[in-house]
BALUMKOL-958684 format. One line per field, with one value per residue (C-alpha): residue number from 1; x, y, z. Coordinates in Angstrom, 3 decimals, decimal comma, always signed. Each point is the difference from the previous one (the first is absolute). Layout:
! residues N
num <- c(NUM:...)
xx <- c(X:...)
yy <- c(Y:...)
zz <- c(Z:...)
! end
This chain:
! residues 507
num <- c(1:2:3:4:5:6:7:8:9:10:11:12:13:14:15:16:17:18:19:20:21:22:23:24:25:26:27:28:29:30:31:32:33:34:35:36:37:38:39:40:41:42:43:44:45:46:47:48:49:50:51:52:53:54:55:56:57:58:59:60:61:62:63:64:65:66:67:68:69:70:71:72:73:74:75:76:77:78:79:80:81:82:83:84:85:86:87:88:89:90:91:92:93:94:95:96:97:98:99:100:101:102:103:104:105:106:107:108:109:110:111:112:113:114:115:116:117:118:119:120:121:122:123:124:125:126:127:128:129:130:131:132:133:134:135:136:137:138:139:140:141:142:143:144:145:146:147:148:149:150:151:152:153:154:155:156:157:158:159:160:161:162:163:164:165:166:167:168:169:170:171:172:173:174:175:176:177:178:179:180:181:182:183:184:185:186:187:188:189:190:191:192:193:194:195:196:197:198:199:200:201:202:203:204:205:206:207:208:209:210:211:212:213:214:215:216:217:218:219:220:221:222:223:224:225:226:227:228:229:230:231:232:233:234:235:236:237:238:239:240:241:242:243:244:245:246:247:248:249:250:251:252:253:254:255:256:257:258:259:260:261:262:263:264:265:266:267:268:269:270:271:272:273:274:275:276:277:278:279:280:281:282:283:284:285:286:287:288:289:290:291:292:293:294:295:296:297:298:299:300:301:302:303:304:305:306:307:308:309:310:311:312:313:314:315:316:317:318:319:320:321:322:323:324:325:326:327:328:329:330:331:332:333:334:335:336:337:338:339:340:341:342:343:344:345:346:347:348:349:350:351:352:353:354:355:356:357:358:359:360:361:362:363:364:365:366:367:368:369:370:371:372:373:374:375:376:377:378:379:380:381:382:383:384:385:386:387:388:389:390:391:392:393:394:395:396:397:398:399:400:401:402:403:404:405:406:407:408:409:410:411:412:413:414:415:416:417:418:419:420:421:422:423:424:425:426:427:428:429:430:431:432:433:434:435:436:437:438:439:440:441:442:443:444:445:446:447:448:449:450:451:452:453:454:455:456:457:458:459:460:461:462:463:464:465:466:467:468:469:470:471:472:473:474:475:476:477:478:479:480:481:482:483:484:485:486:487:488:489:490:491:492:493:494:495:496:497:498:499:500:501:502:503:504:505:506:507)
xx <- c(+77,552:+2,385:+1,245:+3,453:+2,031:+3,317:+1,940:-1,890:+0,603:+3,637:-0,346:-1,989:+2,628:+2,753:-1,993:-0,583:+3,634:+0,758:-2,899:+0,686:+3,826:+0,277:+1,830:-1,548:+1,286:-1,636:-3,288:+0,703:+0,459:-3,281:-1,856:+1,624:-1,100:-3,592:-0,029:+1,694:-2,784:-2,519:+1,462:+0,580:-3,729:-0,829:+2,557:+1,610:+3,814:+0,347:-1,395:+2,569:+0,649:+1,662:+0,826:+0,973:+1,589:+0,793:+2,925:-2,096:-1,499:-2,885:+2,684:+1,403:-3,374:+0,083:+3,418:-0,888:-3,204:+1,894:+2,631:-2,851:-1,980:+3,118:+0,528:-3,461:+0,488:-0,808:+2,774:-1,267:+0,997:+1,591:+0,976:+0,965:+1,494:+0,028:+2,924:+0,549:+1,117:+2,401:-1,704:-2,154:-1,684:+1,903:-2,467:-0,477:+3,784:-0,030:-2,732:+2,082:+2,910:-2,250:-1,517:+3,526:+1,040:-2,771:+0,893:-2,560:-1,876:+0,189:+1,003:+0,928:+1,035:-0,858:+2,475:-0,237:-1,317:-3,068:-1,341:-3,400:-1,211:-2,660:-3,290:-3,385:-3,397:+1,042:+2,737:-0,112:+1,613:+0,983:+0,236:+2,425:+1,212:-1,325:-2,354:-2,585:+2,496:+0,718:-0,881:-0,815:-0,018:+2,467:+2,842:+1,906:+1,051:-2,359:-3,066:+1,073:+0,194:-3,301:-1,693:+1,646:-1,204:-3,542:+0,101:+1,118:-3,212:+1,776:-1,610:+1,691:+0,283:+0,995:+1,747:-1,412:-1,572:+0,378:+3,185:-0,815:-2,927:+0,605:-1,717:-2,169:-0,494:+0,432:-1,991:+2,507:+1,465:-1,460:-1,131:+1,263:+3,467:-0,179:+0,150:-3,479:+0,095:-2,560:+0,916:+1,468:+1,525:+0,263:+1,004:-2,208:-2,310:-1,416:+1,522:-2,290:+0,471:-1,911:-3,402:-0,079:-1,946:+2,670:+2,747:-1,920:+1,357:+3,588:-0,590:-2,062:-0,855:+1,652:+0,714:+1,503:+2,822:+0,405:+3,839:-0,590:+0,712:+0,188:-3,732:+0,786:+1,580:-2,831:-2,553:+1,926:+0,317:-3,132:-1,146:-2,551:-1,180:-1,666:-1,357:-3,270:-0,401:-2,616:+1,888:+0,079:-3,801:-1,190:+0,384:-2,494:-2,820:-1,133:-2,287:-3,554:-1,699:-2,737:-2,427:+0,468:-2,515:-0,175:+0,613:+3,423:+1,315:-0,960:-2,210:+1,206:-1,675:+0,409:-0,587:+0,049:-1,768:-1,959:-2,227:+1,946:+2,467:-2,050:+2,148:+3,015:-1,932:-1,016:+3,600:+1,247:-2,769:+0,661:+3,813:-0,784:-2,422:+2,302:+2,837:-2,005:-1,597:-3,172:-2,230:+0,177:-2,114:+0,046:-1,031:-0,651:-2,247:-3,579:+0,374:+2,526:-2,630:-1,196:+3,456:+1,715:-2,786:-0,320:+3,759:+1,047:-2,952:+2,223:+0,605:-2,259:-0,791:-0,342:-1,504:+1,237:-2,683:+1,211:-1,018:+3,266:+2,918:+1,145:-0,760:+0,174:+2,820:-1,196:+0,798:-3,111:+1,223:+3,018:+2,182:+3,442:+1,061:-1,032:+1,157:-0,816:+0,496:-0,986:-2,345:-0,464:+0,170:+1,446:-3,191:+0,548:-2,664:+1,643:+3,260:-1,613:-1,331:+3,514:+1,422:-2,657:+0,807:+3,827:-0,672:-2,196:+1,258:+3,174:+0,855:+1,977:-1,836:+0,685:+0,025:+0,056:-0,972:-2,347:+0,569:+3,611:-1,081:-2,138:+3,091:+1,891:-2,692:+0,262:+3,543:-0,665:-2,101:+3,169:+0,981:-3,353:+0,697:-0,125:+3,300:+0,817:-2,642:+0,781:-0,045:+0,185:+1,000:+1,023:+2,631:-2,330:-1,852:+3,330:+1,274:-3,273:+0,374:+3,742:+1,115:+1,448:+2,968:+2,213:+0,525:-1,161:+3,133:-0,698:-3,586:+1,062:+2,410:-2,960:-2,225:+2,493:+0,047:-3,808:-0,569:+2,175:-1,308:-3,746:+0,304:-1,747:+0,518:+0,315:-0,742:+1,631:-1,689:+2,022:+1,614:+2,002:-2,530:+1,875:-1,565:+1,698:-0,275:+0,518:+3,196:+1,427:+0,035:-1,160:-1,624:-0,090:-2,409:+0,878:-3,438:-2,228:+0,339:-0,782:-3,561:-0,709:+0,288:-3,707:-2,830:-1,116:+2,928:+1,071:-3,507:+0,289:+3,353:-1,705:-2,576:+2,732:+1,945:-3,036:-1,078:+3,278:-0,178:-3,511:+1,070:+2,503:+3,157:+2,157:-0,273:+3,588:-0,083:-3,507:+1,224:+3,006:-2,204:-2,685:+2,253:+1,563:-3,458:-1,315:+2,920:-0,349:-3,710:+0,933:+2,519:-2,702:-2,466:+2,707:+0,530:-3,675:-0,893:+3,579:+1,385:-2,148:-3,466:+0,415:-2,819:+0,347:-3,034:+1,877:+2,891:-2,375:-1,412:+3,422:+0,992:-1,704:+1,915:+3,266:-0,656:-0,781:+3,334:+2,104:-1,570:-0,103:+3,605:+2,617:+1,825)
yy <- c(-56,712:-2,897:-2,016:-1,234:-2,738:+0,818:-1,343:+2,082:+3,043:-0,544:-0,018:+3,294:+1,581:-0,933:+1,345:+3,270:+0,483:-0,704:+2,176:+2,950:-0,263:-0,315:-2,588:-2,318:+2,087:+3,019:-2,044:-0,985:+3,550:+0,757:-2,566:+1,084:+3,615:-1,083:-1,898:+2,803:+2,433:-2,201:-0,431:+3,685:+0,417:-2,307:+0,602:+3,073:+0,533:-0,845:-3,502:-2,688:-2,099:-3,569:-1,337:-3,622:-0,511:-3,488:-0,810:+0,344:+2,876:+0,329:+0,773:+2,503:+1,744:+0,023:+1,479:+2,659:+0,949:+0,296:+2,424:+2,094:+0,283:+1,062:+2,722:+1,204:+0,621:-3,516:-0,109:-2,886:-2,743:-3,411:-2,247:-3,670:-1,831:-3,662:-1,224:-3,331:-1,807:+2,591:+0,687:+2,942:+0,711:+2,650:+2,599:-0,651:+0,260:+3,364:+1,188:-1,328:+2,172:+3,078:-0,266:-0,752:+3,527:+1,737:+1,149:-0,176:-3,181:-2,772:-2,785:-3,461:-2,871:-3,352:-2,597:-2,471:+0,739:+2,379:+1,690:+1,298:+3,476:+0,518:+0,484:+1,181:+0,836:+3,599:-0,703:-0,366:-2,953:+0,146:-3,622:-0,308:-3,595:-1,908:+0,856:-1,620:-2,351:-1,828:-3,711:-1,008:-1,045:+2,190:-1,772:+0,398:+3,643:+1,583:-1,778:+0,919:+3,800:-0,262:-1,229:+2,556:+2,800:-1,333:-0,438:+3,760:+1,236:+2,800:+1,601:-2,022:+1,416:-2,819:+0,931:-1,928:-2,887:-1,049:-2,094:-3,685:+0,476:-0,857:+2,234:-2,824:-3,332:-0,768:-3,056:-1,966:+2,879:+1,089:+3,532:-0,113:+0,055:+3,107:+3,748:+1,215:+3,430:+2,784:+1,529:-1,524:+2,388:-1,743:+1,361:+0,675:-2,941:-2,423:-3,541:-2,973:-0,916:+3,216:-1,535:-2,892:+0,484:-2,087:+2,498:+3,055:-0,464:+0,365:+2,624:+2,546:+3,042:-0,131:+2,942:+0,132:+2,572:+1,137:-0,285:+0,539:-3,459:-0,377:-0,099:-1,571:-2,947:-0,448:+0,238:-2,653:-2,670:-2,275:-1,023:-2,421:+2,336:+3,310:+2,677:+1,341:+3,676:+2,324:+0,696:-3,813:-0,316:+3,285:-1,099:-2,892:+2,617:+1,527:+2,937:-0,979:+0,571:+2,832:-2,333:-3,286:-1,723:-2,442:-3,120:+1,514:-0,499:-3,671:-2,178:-1,812:-2,891:-0,661:-3,453:+1,285:+0,132:-2,456:+0,214:+2,198:+0,999:+2,115:+2,979:-1,484:-0,171:+3,702:+1,171:-1,825:+1,387:+3,571:-0,361:-1,070:+2,757:+2,735:-1,192:+0,738:-3,108:+0,405:-2,701:-2,266:-3,147:-1,615:-3,771:-0,828:-2,040:+1,331:+1,351:+2,486:+1,637:+2,813:+0,938:+0,256:+1,668:+2,558:+0,525:+0,053:+0,820:+0,544:-3,798:-2,530:-2,972:-3,749:-2,078:-3,539:-2,786:-0,491:+2,355:-0,017:-0,812:-0,399:-3,324:+1,079:+1,996:-0,318:+2,988:+1,059:+3,151:+1,406:+1,618:+1,281:-0,769:-2,559:+0,082:-2,663:-0,275:+2,903:-1,234:-3,308:-2,521:-3,329:-2,067:-3,319:+0,955:+3,273:-1,687:-2,212:+3,063:+1,524:-3,210:+0,190:+3,731:-0,915:-2,945:+2,076:+3,569:+0,393:+3,631:+1,787:+0,591:+1,574:-2,445:+1,092:-0,622:-3,011:-1,271:-0,509:-1,741:-2,216:-0,868:-0,814:-2,552:-1,406:+0,760:-1,465:+3,157:+2,096:-1,782:+0,682:+3,836:+1,559:+1,421:+3,504:-0,128:+2,146:-1,368:+2,507:-1,912:+1,586:-1,976:-2,383:-0,859:-0,570:-2,394:-1,967:-0,453:-0,421:-1,218:+1,695:+2,366:+1,560:+3,279:+2,366:-0,509:-3,670:+0,661:+2,274:-2,694:-2,428:+2,514:+0,484:-3,717:-0,491:+2,860:-1,517:-3,606:+1,047:+2,808:+2,349:+3,388:-0,037:+3,105:-0,711:+2,546:+1,946:+3,177:-0,101:-2,082:-2,185:-0,570:-3,156:-0,723:-3,291:+1,308:+0,180:+3,866:+1,452:+3,421:+1,382:+2,697:+3,428:+1,074:-0,796:+0,305:-1,897:+1,323:-2,288:-3,061:-0,263:-2,176:+0,142:+1,707:-3,026:-0,286:+3,431:-0,904:-2,823:+2,310:+2,576:-2,658:-1,512:+3,528:+0,683:-3,564:+0,668:+3,370:-1,787:+0,156:-3,245:-1,892:+0,234:+3,837:+0,225:-1,685:+2,439:+2,981:-1,297:-0,409:+3,448:+1,792:-1,927:+0,957:+3,681:+0,012:-1,334:+2,966:+2,511:-1,649:+0,133:+3,724:+0,671:-2,644:-1,024:-3,317:-1,156:-1,041:+0,255:-1,825:-2,093:+1,812:+3,337:-1,668:-0,884:+3,462:+1,544:-2,176:+2,501:+2,830:-2,073:-0,414:+3,641:+0,973:-2,400:+1,184:+3,638:+0,348:+1,004:-2,852)
zz <- c(-14,224:-0,631:+2,922:-0,774:+1,512:+1,865:-2,893:-2,594:+2,325:-0,270:-3,821:+0,225:+2,222:-2,566:-2,868:+1,770:+0,575:-3,629:-1,462:+2,404:-0,128:+3,710:+2,269:+2,359:+2,792:-1,280:-0,182:+3,640:+1,107:-1,882:+1,988:+3,182:-0,496:-0,546:+3,326:+1,786:-1,317:+1,371:+3,453:+0,255:-0,758:+3,034:+2,595:+1,481:+0,027:+3,910:-0,591:+0,885:-3,095:+0,050:-3,400:-0,573:-3,465:-1,694:-2,158:-3,267:-1,896:+2,516:+2,491:-2,370:-0,181:+3,728:+0,293:-2,522:+1,989:+3,224:-1,665:-1,527:+2,978:+1,942:-2,698:+0,546:+3,664:+1,560:+2,528:+2,283:-2,543:+0,680:-2,891:+0,118:-3,191:+0,170:-2,024:+1,890:-3,265:-0,815:-3,348:-1,087:-3,212:-1,890:+0,425:+3,640:+0,400:-1,721:+2,313:+2,977:-1,155:-0,491:+3,552:+1,542:-1,213:+1,723:+3,506:+2,685:-1,047:+2,566:-2,422:+0,826:-2,398:+1,458:-1,048:+2,771:+3,478:+0,322:+3,087:-1,051:+0,883:+2,531:-1,784:+1,248:-1,549:-0,180:-2,611:-3,608:-1,677:-3,765:-1,222:-2,836:+0,656:-2,894:-3,045:-2,136:-1,594:+3,357:+0,085:+3,541:+2,837:+1,874:+1,947:+3,258:+0,847:-2,465:+1,262:+3,752:-1,266:-1,608:+3,108:+2,110:-2,278:+0,086:+3,799:+0,375:-1,363:-1,819:-2,966:-2,922:-3,464:-2,447:-3,130:-3,203:+2,218:+3,656:+0,548:-0,246:-2,521:-3,565:-2,533:-1,391:+1,609:+3,761:+0,597:+2,155:+2,124:+3,302:+0,303:+3,575:-1,397:-2,092:+0,765:+0,954:-1,552:+0,749:-3,510:-3,173:-2,553:-3,366:-3,393:-3,101:+0,147:+2,774:+0,729:-0,485:+3,825:+0,955:-1,294:+2,408:+3,263:+2,009:-0,806:+1,199:+3,614:-1,291:-2,639:+1,734:-2,129:-3,436:-2,261:-3,396:-0,677:-3,581:-0,922:-3,763:-1,384:-3,657:-1,187:-3,414:+1,662:+2,362:-2,745:-2,055:+2,658:+0,220:+3,516:+1,511:+2,773:-0,250:+2,377:-1,575:-0,068:-1,413:-3,158:-0,714:-0,007:-1,302:-3,708:+0,586:+0,574:-3,237:-0,412:-0,705:-3,352:+0,308:-1,960:+2,056:+1,849:+2,978:-2,105:-1,197:+3,447:+0,409:+2,157:+3,264:+1,577:+3,620:+1,616:+3,726:+3,173:+2,163:+3,056:+2,551:-2,604:-2,483:+0,894:-1,787:-3,345:+0,630:+0,411:-2,972:-2,116:+1,299:-0,601:-3,718:-0,523:+1,424:-2,093:-3,236:-1,170:-2,176:+1,529:+3,076:+0,705:+3,365:+0,193:+3,448:+2,323:+0,205:+3,369:-1,330:-2,306:+2,177:+1,401:-3,331:-1,777:+2,760:+0,636:-3,743:-2,072:-2,939:-0,114:-1,651:+2,194:-1,004:+2,733:+0,479:+0,427:+3,531:+2,788:+2,051:-2,281:-3,524:-1,663:-3,800:-1,803:-3,555:-2,124:-1,811:-1,833:-1,528:+2,614:-0,522:+3,484:+2,703:+3,603:+2,587:+3,652:+2,315:+2,744:-1,909:+2,807:-0,253:-0,259:-1,927:-2,549:-0,513:-0,584:-2,493:-1,772:-0,062:-1,457:-2,968:-0,494:-0,302:-2,497:-2,091:-0,109:-1,855:+0,328:+2,726:+3,276:+3,457:+2,817:+3,540:+3,550:+0,589:-3,638:+1,037:+3,163:-2,080:-1,997:+2,941:+0,857:-3,467:-1,245:-3,676:-0,617:-0,138:-3,102:-1,671:+0,188:-3,377:-1,222:+1,210:+2,854:+2,877:+3,412:+3,011:+3,191:+3,144:+2,136:+1,538:-3,240:-1,782:+2,598:-0,081:-3,657:-0,298:+3,359:+3,151:-0,509:+2,828:-1,644:-2,748:-1,727:-0,344:-0,963:-2,860:-1,368:+0,145:-1,656:-2,939:-0,593:+0,165:-2,239:-2,590:+0,486:-0,179:-2,368:+2,313:+1,656:+3,700:+2,038:+3,323:+2,429:+2,613:+0,809:-3,360:-1,993:-2,501:-3,311:-1,580:-3,648:-1,730:-1,574:+3,584:+0,044:+3,357:+0,516:+3,493:+0,835:+1,449:+1,101:+3,018:+3,817:+3,193:+0,131:-2,895:+2,414:+0,279:-0,801:-3,551:-1,546:-1,870:-1,510:-1,221:-1,698:-1,845:-1,289:-1,244:-1,786:-1,672:-1,222:-1,830:-1,569:-1,079:-1,534:-2,203:+1,873:-0,148:+3,201:+0,998:-0,345:+1,455:+3,124:+0,452:-0,704:+2,234:+2,982:-0,566:-0,310:+3,014:+2,073:-1,095:+0,911:+3,379:+0,322:-0,957:+2,424:+2,807:-0,680:+0,747:+2,777:+1,380:+0,465:+2,912:-1,080:-3,729:-1,727:-3,266:-1,424:+0,403:-1,935:-2,650:-0,241:-0,415:-2,978:-2,337:+1,561:-0,157:-3,847:-0,405:+1,686:-2,122:-3,333:+0,739:+0,893:-2,637:-1,746)
! end
């Protein structure tokens, strides 16, 4: 699913009106009807509704919603239209005229002085002050009103986006000065701002409402941001040849594990095997031999000459994918071995966990990564490598720059894991759940991505597919065991089931 900027959304709205032969006001009515249906499904007709409308089209949406709710039997409605500059958008003005003609609605147009209504946590506030095109911060009276609404603890429903939040970037705006919605109802596709953790407190739950925007226009417009869905990854998984053998599905080599962290190597190997690779070899410290061979008998084991940690990362055989990092440790000799690997191996590899921490200790190693390698940092690892950041929005901007600069793929892990390609395109993931916030889940992801690279899928697509499958496996594991106490090994085991679900559904 494409994620459009506010500017592009306006283009799509205009194209929709032209293609469908409707006016912008008719499109506004369609959007308001969709919001009205959603509110009707959640609140009964006796609920007190207080609606705040701004002077633009977001305010026009709110006015239309108020009128439609009243027509559907919601009689306890109060509407405030803020027209302090004496200038409404054309469609907002039309909606003002319509609501003015409906008797029984408690409607106030605020042009100067404003006496706010008493609000409580039992009320529903519909926020239609400013939409996604707003560029903050809020000023004066509107800021006071937003703080008043937030302090009331009323259940706030925001139209498009919460007032004060831009649809895209909000780096220099305080979340304290935005509406804190419990529910955000937006149209057709999500806004970029929805995917940053720091905005969750103001967005609350968000839901997409289909208002039948023009499909051809949406298809034609190129975008830099995507939300990955099952239909996007299904074509990457081809039916297997009946006469194939294990070597047709690639060989993956892992440099992973050390004393006390052999389990990381086990989890990476399991994730890889459960995602369809033909062969897995684990190179680890000698101490890991019985653990890996017992836990994952399907994997080959290549012992390092050192008992407790890896000191040699020489590649002795032909492998289609190499992954390095899970449970590796940051011993100086291990970092030396990693540097030798990076200097001598010229194909894309998957780099995670302690391999990233090794790079943080020797920053020049980042420049040795082969082109199109995949690094999979969580927030802490990302900041150790690229410097501290104050927000996920800031982190994403840096990741886009670094992916381009180093010609690598960055998988920035989180609730909506972002896969950033060297082209600057960003793919947000739609699968996964909080139960996956558990030790070892990242090691499994490393194995899944390495598996798809070994099977011949290009690294940039393998990373996107791997993140999606890993998240779906987590969802399947959560269905069985719940969010509390979910184990990374259970996620690994569900990878095969996730792939079965994806490939067995109709295209």
